[in-house]
C-alpha positions as CSV (number, residue, x, y, z in Angstrom):
1,M,0.0,0.0,0.0
2,K,1.3,3.5,-0.9
3,S,2.0,6.0,1.9
4,K,2.4,9.7,2.1
5,L,4.1,9.7,5.5
6,K,7.7,10.6,6.2
7,I,10.3,9.9,8.8
8,L,11.0,13.2,10.5
9,G,13.7,11.9,12.7
10,Y,15.0,9.0,14.7
11,G,16.7,8.1,17.9
12,S,18.0,5.0,19.6
13,Y,19.3,3.5,22.9
14,I,21.7,0.6,23.2
15,P,22.9,-0.6,26.6
16,R,26.6,-0.3,27.1
17,F,27.1,-3.8,28.3
18,R,28.2,-6.5,25.8
19,I,29.2,-10.1,25.8
20,K,31.4,-11.8,23.1
21,K,30.6,-15.1,21.6
22,E,33.9,-16.4,22.9
23,E,32.5,-16.2,26.5
24,Y,29.8,-18.7,25.4
25,V,32.4,-21.0,23.9
26,K,34.3,-21.0,27.2
27,T,31.2,-22.0,29.2
28,W,29.2,-24.2,26.8
29,G,31.8,-25.4,24.4
30,S,30.1,-23.8,21.4
31,F,28.2,-20.8,20.2
32,Q,25.0,-21.2,18.1
33,G,24.6,-18.2,15.9
34,K,26.6,-16.0,13.5
35,I,27.3,-12.9,15.4
36,Q,30.4,-11.5,17.0
37,E,28.9,-10.1,20.2
38,K,25.6,-8.9,21.6
39,S,24.2,-6.1,23.8
40,V,23.1,-6.9,27.3
41,I,20.5,-5.0,29.4
42,G,21.8,-3.6,32.7
43,Y,20.7,-4.2,36.3
44,D,18.8,-0.9,36.4
45,E,17.3,-1.1,32.9
46,D,14.3,-2.7,31.3
47,T,12.5,-2.3,28.0
48,L,10.5,0.7,29.3
49,T,13.6,2.7,30.3
50,M,15.2,1.9,27.0
51,A,12.0,3.0,25.1
52,V,12.0,6.3,27.0
53,E,15.6,7.1,26.2
54,A,15.1,6.2,22.5
55,G,11.9,8.3,22.4
56,K,13.6,11.3,24.0
57,N,16.5,11.1,21.5
58,A,14.1,10.9,18.5
59,L,12.2,13.9,19.6
60,K,15.3,16.0,20.1
61,N,16.8,15.0,16.8
62,S,13.6,15.6,14.9
63,K,12.9,19.0,16.7
64,V,9.2,18.1,16.8
65,K,7.3,19.7,19.7
66,R,5.9,17.3,22.3
67,E,2.4,18.8,21.9
68,D,2.5,17.9,18.2
69,I,2.7,14.1,18.9
70,K,-0.8,12.6,18.4
71,V,0.1,8.9,18.4
72,I,2.6,6.8,20.4
73,T,3.1,3.1,19.7
74,V,5.5,0.8,21.6
75,G,6.3,-2.7,20.4
76,S,8.0,-5.1,22.8
77,G,8.1,-8.9,23.2
78,S,9.4,-8.5,26.8
79,P,7.4,-5.7,28.5
80,P,8.1,-5.1,32.2
81,Y,4.4,-5.3,33.0
82,A,1.9,-7.9,32.1
83,L,-0.9,-5.4,32.7
84,R,0.2,-1.8,32.2
85,S,0.7,0.3,29.1
86,M,4.2,1.0,28.1
87,S,3.1,3.8,25.7
88,S,1.4,5.7,28.5
89,E,4.5,5.4,30.7
90,V,6.6,6.7,27.8
91,A,4.3,9.7,27.3
92,M,4.4,10.6,31.0
93,A,8.2,10.2,31.2
94,I,8.8,12.4,28.1
95,G,6.2,14.9,29.0
96,I,3.7,14.3,26.1
97,P,0.0,15.2,26.7
98,L,-2.0,12.0,27.4
99,D,-5.1,13.0,25.4
100,I,-3.7,11.1,22.3
101,V,-3.7,7.6,20.9
102,L,-1.5,5.3,23.0
103,L,-1.0,1.8,21.7
104,D,1.1,-1.2,22.8
105,F,2.0,-4.2,20.7
106,K,3.4,-7.3,22.3
107,E,2.4,-10.1,19.9
108,S,5.8,-11.1,18.4
109,E,9.2,-10.0,17.3
110,K,7.7,-7.8,14.6
111,A,5.7,-5.7,17.2
112,G,7.9,-2.6,16.5
113,T,7.0,-2.5,12.8
114,T,3.4,-3.4,13.6
115,G,3.3,-0.2,15.6
116,L,4.8,1.7,12.6
117,L,2.2,0.2,10.2
118,T,-0.6,1.2,12.6
119,S,0.8,4.7,13.1
120,I,0.9,5.2,9.3
121,D,-2.8,4.3,9.0
122,I,-3.9,6.5,11.9
123,L,-1.8,9.6,10.9
124,S,-2.8,9.3,7.3
125,N,-6.4,9.9,8.3
126,R,-6.0,12.2,11.3
127,G,-2.9,14.1,10.6
128,G,-0.3,15.1,13.2
129,T,2.9,13.3,14.1
130,G,3.6,10.0,15.7
131,L,6.3,8.4,17.9
132,V,7.0,4.8,17.0
133,I,9.2,2.8,19.4
134,G,10.5,-0.8,19.4
135,S,12.2,-1.9,22.6
136,D,13.1,-5.4,23.5
137,S,15.4,-7.8,25.4
138,P,14.4,-11.3,24.6
139,L,15.3,-14.1,27.1
140,A,15.5,-17.9,26.9
141,K,16.8,-20.5,29.4
142,P,20.6,-20.5,29.7
143,N,20.9,-24.0,28.4
144,D,18.8,-23.3,25.3
145,E,20.8,-22.6,22.2
146,V,18.4,-19.8,21.1
147,E,19.5,-17.8,24.0
148,H,23.0,-17.3,22.5
149,T,22.0,-14.5,20.1
150,F,19.4,-12.6,22.1
151,G,20.5,-8.9,22.5
152,A,18.9,-5.7,23.8
153,G,18.1,-2.2,22.5
154,A,15.5,0.3,21.5
155,A,14.8,2.4,18.4
156,A,12.3,5.3,17.8
157,L,11.0,7.1,14.8
158,I,9.1,10.3,14.5
159,V,6.7,10.1,11.5
160,G,4.4,12.7,10.0
161,K,3.3,14.2,6.7
162,N,5.5,17.2,6.3
163,G,9.3,17.6,5.7
164,G,11.4,14.9,7.1
165,I,14.6,13.1,6.2
166,A,13.0,10.1,4.3
167,D,9.8,9.2,2.6
168,I,7.9,6.0,3.6
169,E,6.9,5.1,0.1
170,G,4.8,2.1,1.0
171,Y,4.3,-0.9,3.1
172,S,2.8,-4.4,2.9
173,S,2.1,-7.4,5.2
174,N,2.1,-11.1,4.7
175,N,1.2,-13.8,7.1
176,V,1.7,-17.6,6.9
177,S,-0.7,-19.8,8.9
178,F,1.7,-22.2,10.3
179,M,2.9,-23.5,13.7
180,A,5.1,-20.9,15.5
181,D,8.8,-21.7,15.5
182,R,9.4,-19.5,18.5
183,F,6.9,-18.7,21.3
184,R,6.5,-17.6,24.9
185,K,3.6,-19.1,26.9
186,D,1.5,-16.9,29.1
187,G,3.1,-16.5,32.5
188,D,6.6,-17.6,31.3
189,T,9.5,-15.2,31.0
190,T,11.6,-17.2,28.6
191,I,11.1,-17.9,24.9
192,Q,11.0,-21.5,23.6
193,D,11.9,-22.8,20.1
194,L,10.5,-25.9,18.5
195,S,13.8,-26.3,16.7
196,I,12.2,-27.9,13.7
197,A,14.2,-26.6,10.8
198,S,11.6,-27.3,8.1
199,Y,8.9,-25.4,10.1
200,K,11.2,-22.4,10.6
201,K,12.4,-22.3,7.0
202,Y,8.9,-22.5,5.6
203,A,7.4,-19.8,7.8
204,Y,10.4,-17.4,7.5
205,Q,11.0,-17.6,3.8
206,N,7.3,-17.6,2.8
207,S,6.3,-14.7,5.1
208,I,9.2,-12.5,4.0
209,S,9.1,-13.4,0.3
210,G,5.3,-12.7,0.2
211,A,5.6,-9.3,1.9
212,V,8.5,-8.1,-0.3
213,T,7.0,-9.3,-3.5
214,K,3.6,-7.6,-2.7
215,L,5.4,-4.4,-1.8
216,M,7.4,-4.3,-5.0
217,D,4.3,-5.1,-7.1
218,E,2.2,-2.4,-5.4
219,L,4.9,0.3,-5.8
220,G,6.0,-0.8,-9.3
221,L,9.6,-1.4,-8.0
222,K,12.2,-4.1,-8.8
223,S,14.9,-5.4,-6.6
224,D,17.5,-3.3,-8.4
225,D,15.7,-0.2,-7.3
226,F,16.8,-0.8,-3.7
227,N,20.3,0.3,-2.6
228,H,20.1,-1.3,0.9
229,A,18.1,-3.9,2.8
230,F,17.6,-4.9,6.3
231,I,15.9,-8.3,6.9
232,Q,15.0,-9.2,10.4
233,G,16.6,-12.5,11.5
234,H,17.8,-14.3,14.6
235,D,21.4,-13.7,13.5
236,S,23.3,-12.2,10.6
237,R,23.3,-15.4,8.6
238,E,19.5,-16.0,8.5
239,P,18.5,-13.1,6.2
240,T,21.0,-14.2,3.5
241,R,19.2,-17.6,3.2
242,V,15.9,-16.1,2.1
243,I,17.0,-13.0,0.1
244,P,19.0,-14.2,-3.0
245,K,15.8,-14.6,-5.0
246,L,14.5,-11.2,-3.9
247,I,17.5,-8.9,-3.7
248,D,21.3,-8.9,-4.1
249,K,22.9,-10.4,-1.0
250,K,25.6,-7.6,-1.1
251,K,22.9,-5.0,-0.3
252,I,21.8,-6.7,2.9
253,Y,22.9,-4.7,6.0
254,T,23.8,-7.0,8.9
255,E,26.0,-4.9,11.1
256,T,23.4,-4.3,13.8
257,L,22.7,-8.0,14.0
258,N,26.4,-8.9,14.1
259,V,27.3,-6.6,17.0
260,L,24.0,-6.3,19.0
261,G,22.4,-9.7,18.3
262,D,18.7,-10.4,17.9
263,T,16.9,-7.4,19.6
264,G,13.4,-8.8,18.9
265,A,10.7,-6.2,18.4
266,A,13.4,-3.5,18.1
267,S,15.5,-5.3,15.5
268,A,13.9,-4.0,12.3
269,L,13.8,-0.4,13.5
270,I,17.4,-0.6,14.8
271,G,18.5,-2.0,11.4
272,M,16.7,0.8,9.6
273,I,18.4,3.4,11.8
274,G,21.7,1.8,11.2
275,I,21.3,2.1,7.5
276,L,20.0,5.7,7.7
277,S,22.8,6.8,10.0
278,K,25.8,4.9,8.7
279,V,25.5,3.8,5.0
280,S,22.8,5.5,3.1
281,K,22.9,8.8,1.2
282,P,20.2,11.0,-0.4
283,N,18.1,9.3,-3.0
284,D,19.0,5.8,-1.8
285,R,16.1,3.4,-1.4
286,I,15.9,1.1,1.7
287,L,14.0,-2.1,2.0
288,C,13.2,-2.9,5.6
289,V,11.5,-6.1,6.5
290,S,10.4,-7.5,9.9
291,Y,9.6,-11.0,10.8
292,G,7.7,-12.4,13.8
293,S,7.3,-16.0,14.8
294,G,3.8,-17.1,14.3
295,A,4.4,-16.2,11.4
296,G,4.2,-12.9,9.7
297,S,6.2,-10.2,8.0
298,E,6.0,-6.5,7.2
299,A,7.9,-4.8,4.5
300,F,8.6,-1.1,4.0
301,S,10.1,1.0,1.2
302,I,12.0,4.0,2.5
303,L,13.4,6.7,0.1
304,V,16.2,8.7,1.7
305,K,16.0,12.5,1.2
306,D,18.7,13.8,3.6
307,K,20.9,12.9,6.4
308,Q,19.7,13.6,9.9
309,V,21.3,16.5,11.7
310,N,21.6,15.1,15.3
311,D,21.0,17.2,18.3
312,P,24.5,18.1,19.6
313,E,23.6,17.1,23.2
314,T,21.9,13.8,22.2
315,P,23.9,10.5,21.9
316,D,23.8,9.3,18.3
317,F,23.7,5.8,17.0
318,E,27.4,5.5,16.5
319,M,28.1,6.6,20.1
320,Y,25.9,3.9,21.4
321,L,27.5,1.2,19.2
322,N,31.0,2.2,20.4
323,N,30.2,2.6,24.1
324,K,31.0,-0.9,25.3
325,N,31.6,-2.5,28.7
326,Y,32.4,-6.2,28.2
327,L,31.1,-8.9,30.6
328,D,32.3,-12.4,31.2
329,Y,29.7,-15.1,31.3
330,S,29.3,-15.3,35.0
331,Q,28.6,-11.5,35.1
332,Y,26.2,-12.0,32.2
333,I,24.0,-14.6,33.9
334,K,23.7,-12.3,36.9
335,F,22.7,-9.3,34.8
336,R,20.1,-11.4,33.0
337,E,18.9,-13.1,36.2
338,L,19.4,-16.4,34.6
339,I,20.3,-17.8,38.0
340,D,18.4,-17.5,41.3
341,L,20.3,-15.0,43.4
342,E,18.2,-15.5,46.5
């Protein structure tokens, strides 16, 4: 579907703590996943605090007034509250009036882009600007291989109809009715994986391929029209397995996956920000595709107009990537509360 909305600015938040894959090898004898290291949420952080920081940074960089925000969406697969709105907490923390649309999405790893898709629909009809946030820190049991690549981070976009640094040309969705490859049961804190390769491959490839093909058809675009692509995956290897038939593998941006890991509902928005801030130039076109176990995918075409001029007092994406404090595995399991400390 075509869109007239634009990205007015963006912001991010990445915890300073990291753990390298070598620490897993020392403890478990192997590391399951193609990444170099991943980000780790701190003792005094959760997905809400990360969302607030990313939202503040996006507002400052976009120079949009708080009172102009009419919609806030927050997507997270690991919200701190089972029954409480993250979006209302973000609004109060940032100082945005509460007489606006506040929406939370918690259904899957694509919850961040589901919020973006919903914001586009609402703002297209009502006008105003929106704050779209993805914030996540997925967790699995320490002896589960899927835990190896789970990272943490938050990303925020300010979207609206006027001005901006990039056009959201269009978007599409595609869902495959199939057994979920990854899931978290009600009441559990950890994610489980069926570890059935055929299920995962079918759901992942068909969801993404369907969304991308539909997007290109509706916008009259070909794969050659895109300069960069971010495809959400559990590590930096997974996107390259589905993309060769859709887009040149050399165009796939995997840096954020490689150094932050799988940041769940924040992953696609973090990847988009990585491209916007580090590799794209004006008139470049970006393909951004999310994926959520269950299964479903959302694809967006972004046409870059200009580089963002960051607020001088606001940490930029590169600063967050380079601000690192490495943990060993014993520190890591304490930080992630993977062992009972009482």
